N, C-alpha and C positions, 0 to 999 in steps of 0.2 A: 621888242619883237625879236624872235629867234632868227638865227642866220638862215634857216631854210625857208623861212617866211619872207624874209627880205629877198632871198634868191627868186623865189617864185614871183613874187611883185614885180621886182626888177624885170624880170624875163618876160612877163606878161605885157608889161609896160612897152618893153622895146619891140615885142609882136605887134602889138596893138599899133604902135607910131609906124613900123614897116607896112603893115597892111594898109594903113591909110595911104601910103605913097605907091604901093604896089598891089592893088586888091586883088589881081588875077593870081598872085602866088600864094605859096603856102611856106610858112616859116615855124621852126621849132628851135628851141635852144636847150642845151643841155650843161650840165657842170659835172665835171671829173671828179669823182671820190675813187682814190686809189688808182685802179686801172680800168674801172667802168665809167662810161658816160652815162649820167642819170637825168632822164627827161625833166624838165622844169616847166615848161608851158609852150604853146603852139598856137597858131591860128591857121586858117584857110583850109580850102577842100583839096583833099588827096589829088595829086596830078598823074601819079603812075609813071613817072619819069626819074631820069637820073638827078640827085639832089646834089647841090653845090655846097660844099662844106666851107664855112668861114671861121676860122679861129679867131676869137675875139680876145683871148688871154691864154694862159698856161691851164686854166680851170675851165673855161667856158668856150663853147662852140655853137654857133648857129648853123642850121640846113635850111636850105632854100629850094624850093620846086617852083618851076614854072610850067607853062602847057608844052613847051617843047624844051628841048636841050639848050642852055644858055651860051650865047657866043661869049668869047673871051673879053669884049668891050662891055657887055652887059654884066658880066661877072664883076670886072674892076668896079662898076658904078656901085652895084650892090654891096660888094666889101667894103668899099670907102664909106657909105651910108650907114652899115651895120657898125663899122668900128666907131664911126662918130656917133652914133645912138648909144652904144656899149659904154663908152666914155662918158658921154654925159649922165647916163642914168646910174651907172656904177660909182661914179662921183658924187652923185645926189644920194645915194644911200650911205655915204660916208666910208665906203669900204675902200680898201688899197687895192690899186692895180697890181 
């Protein structure tokens, strides 16, 4: 399986797991190629509010939107959960962090 296919499968799995826990949110994951972030996968309805950026590694970033702008305590919970999902699924794919 090519690296880009593994990236997309991993990103979609993380998005799916995230939406199960936070069904009213929107999430999308990107991977950095050079200086640009490229979209890998996403789920959820557009919320038209400021997205929270969660850096998962040097190359991967998740963006999350809720109905309203999130408070700091909510952001902390989401960041921790996404970091846990990323670590679990990234390691499952046999990739290095």
